[in-house]
C-alpha positions in Angstrom: 96.2 109.5 95.9 98.7 107.7 98.2 100.9 104.9 96.8 103.3 102.5 98.4 106.8 103.4 99.2 109.7 103.2 96.8 111.1 99.7 96.0 108.1 97.8 97.5 106.5 96.8 94.2 109.4 94.8 92.9 109.5 92.6 96.0 106.0 91.5 96.0 105.2 89.3 93.1 101.8 89.8 91.4 101.1 92.2 88.5 98.7 94.1 90.7 101.2 94.6 93.4 104.1 95.4 91.1 102.2 98.4 89.8 101.0 99.3 93.4 97.4 99.0 92.2 96.5 97.3 95.4 98.1 100.1 97.5 95.9 103.0 96.3 93.8 104.1 99.3 91.9 107.1 98.0 88.7 107.3 95.9 86.0 104.8 96.9 84.6 102.7 94.1 81.0 101.6 93.6 80.6 97.8 93.6 77.7 95.9 92.1 75.3 94.4 94.6 75.5 90.5 94.6 72.3 88.5 94.3 71.6 87.0 97.7 68.9 84.7 96.5 66.4 86.4 98.8 68.2 85.4 102.0 68.8 89.0 103.1 65.1 89.7 103.1 64.0 86.6 105.1 63.3 86.9 108.8 62.0 85.0 111.8 62.3 81.3 112.3 62.8 80.6 108.6 65.9 82.7 108.4 67.4 81.1 111.5 66.9 77.7 110.0 68.5 78.7 106.7 71.5 80.1 108.4 72.0 77.1 110.6 72.4 74.7 107.7 73.0 75.4 104.0 73.3 72.6 101.5 74.5 72.9 97.9 74.1 70.0 95.6 75.6 71.8 92.6 79.0 71.0 91.1 79.8 74.5 90.1 81.0 75.5 86.6 82.8 73.2 84.2 86.6 72.6 84.7 88.8 75.1 82.9 92.5 75.0 83.9 95.1 72.3 84.0 94.3 71.6 87.6 90.8 70.6 86.7 89.4 73.7 88.5 86.4 75.8 87.4 86.5 79.5 87.2 84.7 81.8 89.7 81.8 82.6 87.4 81.1 86.1 88.8 84.6 87.4 88.4 86.5 85.3 85.9 86.2 83.6 82.6 88.0 80.6 81.0 90.4 81.7 78.2 92.7 79.2 76.5 92.6 76.8 79.5 93.2 79.5 82.1 90.8 81.2 84.5 91.3 84.9 83.8 90.0 87.7 86.0 87.6 89.9 84.2 86.9 93.6 84.6 86.4 95.4 86.9 88.7 92.8 88.7 92.3 93.2 87.9 94.2 90.6 90.0 93.9 87.2 91.7 93.4 83.6 90.8 90.4 83.3 88.6 89.7 79.7 89.9 89.6 81.0 93.5 88.9 84.8 93.8 89.5 87.9 91.8 89.9 91.4 93.3 89.4 95.0 92.2 91.9 97.8 92.3 92.2 99.3 95.7 91.7 95.9 97.4 94.0 93.8 99.5 93.3 90.2 100.5 94.4 87.4 102.7 93.8 83.8 101.6 94.1 80.4 103.1 94.3 77.5 100.6 94.1 74.0 101.6 97.0 71.8 102.8 97.1 74.7 104.0 98.9 77.6 102.3 98.7 81.0 104.0 98.7 84.3 102.0 99.0 87.5 103.9 97.9 91.0 103.0 101.3 91.7 101.4 100.5 88.9 98.8 103.2 86.6 100.3 102.5 82.9 100.7 104.0 80.0 102.6 103.0 76.5 103.8 101.1 76.6 107.2 100.7 73.0 108.6 98.9 74.2 111.7 95.9 72.1 112.7 94.3 74.5 115.2 92.5 77.8 115.6 94.2 81.2 115.0 93.6 84.9 114.6 93.6 85.5 110.8 93.0 89.3 110.9 91.8 92.2 113.0 91.2 95.8 111.8 88.9 98.8 112.0 87.4 100.2 108.8 85.4 103.3 108.1 81.6 102.8 107.8 80.1 104.5 104.8 76.6 105.1 103.6 75.3 104.7 100.0 76.6 108.2 99.2 80.1 107.2 100.4 79.9 109.5 103.4 81.7 108.3 106.5 79.1 107.6 109.2 81.0 105.5 111.7 83.3 102.6 112.0 83.4 98.8 111.8 85.7 96.6 113.9 86.3 93.1 112.6 88.1 90.1 114.1 88.3 86.9 112.1 89.6 83.6 113.4 90.1 80.6 111.2 90.5 77.0 112.2 91.8 73.9 110.5 90.9 70.2 110.6 92.5 67.0 109.2 91.5 64.3 106.7 93.8 61.4 106.3 97.2 63.0 106.2 96.2 66.4 105.1 95.3 69.5 107.0 92.6 71.7 105.5 90.7 74.9 106.3 87.5 73.9 108.1 85.9 77.3 108.8 86.1 80.8 110.4 84.6 82.9 113.2 83.7 86.6 112.8 83.2 89.2 115.5 81.8 92.5 114.1 81.1 95.7 115.9 79.4 98.5 113.9 79.5 101.9 115.6 77.5 104.8 114.0 78.6 108.4 114.7 75.0 108.9 115.9 75.7 106.6 118.8 73.9 103.5 117.5 75.8 100.2 117.9 75.4 96.8 116.2 77.3 93.8 117.4 77.3 90.4 115.6 79.3 87.3 116.3 79.2 84.1 114.2 80.8 80.8 113.3 80.8 79.4 109.8 82.2 76.0 108.8 81.6 73.2 106.4 82.7 70.2 104.4 82.0 68.7 101.0 81.6 65.1 99.8 81.4 64.2 96.1 80.4 67.7 95.2 77.7 68.1 97.9 78.6 71.1 100.0 77.2 71.5 103.5 77.7 74.8 105.4 76.9 75.2 109.1 76.4 78.6 110.6 75.8 79.8 114.2 75.3 83.5 115.2 74.9 85.7 118.3 73.3 89.1 118.0 74.2 91.9 120.3 77.7 90.6 121.3 81.2 91.1 120.1 82.4 87.6 121.0 85.6 86.6 119.2 85.6 83.2 121.0 81.9 82.4 121.2 79.7 80.9 122.3 77.6 81.1 119.2 73.8 80.7 119.2 71.2 80.5 116.5 70.5 84.2 116.1 69.9 86.0 112.8 73.1 87.8 112.0 71.9 89.3 108.7 71.5 93.0 109.3 70.1 95.9 107.2 69.7 99.6 107.8 67.6 100.9 104.8 68.3 104.5 105.7 72.0 104.3 105.1 72.3 101.2 102.9 74.4 99.4 105.5 74.0 95.6 105.3 75.6 92.5 106.7 74.8 89.4 104.7 75.6 85.7 104.9 74.5 83.8 101.9 75.5 80.9 99.6 76.7 81.3 96.1 75.8 77.9 94.6 77.3 78.6 91.2 80.8 78.7 92.8 80.1 76.5 95.9 80.9 79.4 98.1 79.7 80.7 101.4 79.8 84.5 101.4 80.0 86.8 104.4 79.8 90.4 103.2 79.5 93.9 104.7 80.1 96.2 101.7 79.6 99.4 103.7 82.2 98.2 106.1 84.5 97.5 103.2 85.1 93.7 103.4 84.0 90.4 101.9 84.8 86.8 102.9 84.3 83.7 100.8 84.7 80.1 101.9 84.8 76.9 99.9 85.0 73.7 102.0 87.4 70.9 101.2 85.8 67.9 99.4 87.1 65.0 101.4 86.0 62.5 98.8 86.8 64.2 95.5 90.0 65.6 97.0 92.4 66.6 94.2 89.5 66.2 91.7 87.5 68.9 93.5 86.3 71.3 90.8 86.0 74.4 93.1 89.3 75.4 94.6 88.9 75.1 98.4 89.9 77.7 100.9 89.0 81.1 102.3 89.5 84.6 101.0 89.1 87.8 103.0 89.2 91.0 100.9 89.4 94.5 102.3 88.6 97.7 100.4 91.3 100.2 101.1 88.9 103.1 100.3 87.6 102.4 103.9 91.0 103.3 105.2 91.7 100.2 107.4 93.4 100.6 110.7 95.2 97.3 111.4 95.0 95.9 114.9 96.6 93.1 116.9 99.8 93.3 114.8 101.7 90.9 116.9 99.0 88.3 116.9 97.4 88.1 113.4 98.6 85.3 111.1 97.6 87.1 107.9 100.2 89.9 108.4 98.9 93.4 107.8 100.2 95.4 104.8 103.8 96.4 105.7 103.2 100.0 104.4 100.4 100.4 107.0 102.5 99.4 110.1 102.3 95.7 109.2 105.2 93.4 108.3 106.5 90.9 105.9 106.9 87.2 106.7 110.7 87.6 106.7 110.5 90.4 109.2 109.2 87.8 111.7 112.0 85.2 111.2 113.4 83.7 114.3 117.2 83.3 114.2 118.0 79.6 113.5 114.6 78.9 112.0 113.2 79.2 108.5 110.6 81.8 107.8 108.0 79.0 107.5 108.9 77.6 110.9 109.0 81.0 112.4 105.4 81.8 111.3 104.3 78.3 112.6 105.9 79.1 116.0 104.1 82.5 116.0 100.8 80.7 115.8 101.5 78.3 118.6 102.9 80.9 121.0 100.0 83.4 120.8 97.7 81.6 123.1 94.6 81.6 120.9 91.4 80.1 122.4 91.1 76.6 120.9 87.4 75.7 120.5 87.1 74.2 117.0 84.0 72.2 116.0 86.3 69.1 115.6 87.1 68.4 119.2 90.9 68.1 119.7 90.7 66.9 123.4 92.9 69.8 124.5 95.9 68.9 122.3 96.1 72.3 120.6 96.2 74.0 124.0 98.7 71.4 125.2 101.0 72.2 122.3 100.7 75.9 123.0 101.7 75.1 126.6 104.7 73.0 125.5 106.0 75.8 123.3 105.6 78.2 126.3 108.3 76.3 128.2 110.9 76.7 125.4 113.8 79.0 125.7 115.0 80.4 122.3 117.9 77.8 122.0 115.5 75.0 123.0 112.9 76.2 120.5 115.4 76.0 117.7 116.3 72.4 118.6 112.6 71.4 119.0 111.7 72.7 115.6 114.7 71.1 114.0 113.9 67.7 115.4 110.1 67.7 115.6 108.6 69.8 112.8 108.8 67.1 110.2 106.1 65.2 112.0 103.5 67.8 110.8 104.9 67.9 107.2 104.7 64.2 106.1 101.2 63.2 105.0 101.7 59.5 105.0 103.2 59.6 108.5 100.4 61.8 109.8 97.8 59.4 108.4 99.6 56.4 109.9 99.8 58.1 113.3 96.4 59.7 113.4 93.0 58.5 112.0 91.1 61.3 113.8 89.6 64.3 112.1 91.0 66.8 114.6 94.7 65.9 114.4 94.7 65.3 118.2 97.0 62.2 118.0 99.6 63.7 115.8 99.6 66.8 117.9 100.1 64.7 121.0 103.1 63.2 119.4 104.4 66.6 118.3 104.0 68.2 121.7 105.6 65.2 123.3 108.6 65.8 121.0 108.7 69.5 121.8 108.8 68.7 125.5 111.8 66.5 125.0 113.8 69.7 124.1 111.9 72.2 126.3 110.8 70.4 129.4 113.2 67.5 129.9 110.8 65.1 128.4 111.6 61.6 127.3 112.5 61.0 123.7 111.8 57.3 124.3 108.2 58.2 125.1 107.8 59.8 121.6 109.5 56.8 120.0 107.2 54.4 121.9 104.2 56.3 120.6 105.4 55.8 117.0 106.1 52.1 117.5 102.7 51.5 119.2 101.0 53.1 116.2 102.9 50.9 113.9 104.4 53.8 112.1 108.2 53.4 112.7 108.7 51.9 109.2 106.8 54.3 107.1 108.9 54.5 103.9 110.6 57.5 102.2 110.7 59.8 105.2 114.3 60.7 105.9 113.8 62.0 109.4 111.9 58.9 110.7 114.8 56.4 110.9 117.0 59.1 112.3 114.5 59.9 115.0 113.9 56.3 115.9 117.6 55.6 116.1 118.1 58.5 118.6 120.1 60.7 116.2 117.4 63.4 116.6 117.2 63.1 120.4 119.3 64.9 123.1 122.7 63.3 123.7 123.1 64.5 127.3 
């Protein structure tokens, strides 16, 4: 049995991590098969149609906690007004997801809040597409024998409603390689939105390709190998308003709850995405300099603070990491090239210029009322246009007056209770030379 290094537990928050329960990477554990409502056994045209569009009219379980959220019925129960994880799960938020011993997880809550595999969280006001995680796990059969490997890349993408950014969906590229030489490749896109408790999930898949950036077709991406018990399943959990993407024999499980743009704070199911990894499959973490859900530090990953850029906060540093990695920007909500344009703007910054740009421009993506005033689109393209224009002021000799004119034209120069706005409009946050 291998445990985390000395001193790590105290620095990482949750009960599970304090006791290093999440760091044990030894004996595999048997997990109960979930009910897939028959979708894993369907085939042909009917399955393709069911994967393309899934609609859930249910409202989930009754509210439990003070936030008005319901508990995840399969893994938690409501006790004295709190969603408490129940055995065999030992840690997590019972209103979102609970996890077993020997499991690490990355999470993206709405607004959004990013949690890495070290169980660290920070705000992440990034309205574009990014690489969430990339790793290779052992592939195991029903008897827990290692019979190959699974490579997984997961991209997530965000959208905007009014002045808030939210997780809109995710892309998965999966390559299963059997020791016998057999290969299975599956690529897919999954996204959705909710209105007044009505959840709509849209899915696209391409069989036979490891395409991290698409294009995605309408292929059946459910896979089953009866001889070994290997399955890849995409199904809806209507009791919890979740879309589930699961490959147990690869050692991972993703769940996704869309944001309800009408119920908003009154949404019963906590919106966001969870990506859980079973350490018994001995993950080898990849793309360490590119992923946003940082890999476990004890397995060659890092903590958020390790990526701090001098002169910036940790939050700002992680934000810059996302915009300087050059991810392909092809979200369902068309941004008209503004995510890529912002990447390009950051690419022109020297380190001193970058610090000035973030100091004087970052507030634009942190103020919901200002965002909503500037941008009525669903893709954040207009607020990104303003933000990238501001970055160019500091990194490409752009005009501060151009950014100010954009704010005035939108009628947003007098939005109240935003300290930075009058300072920016007066020129105090513009270059002086």
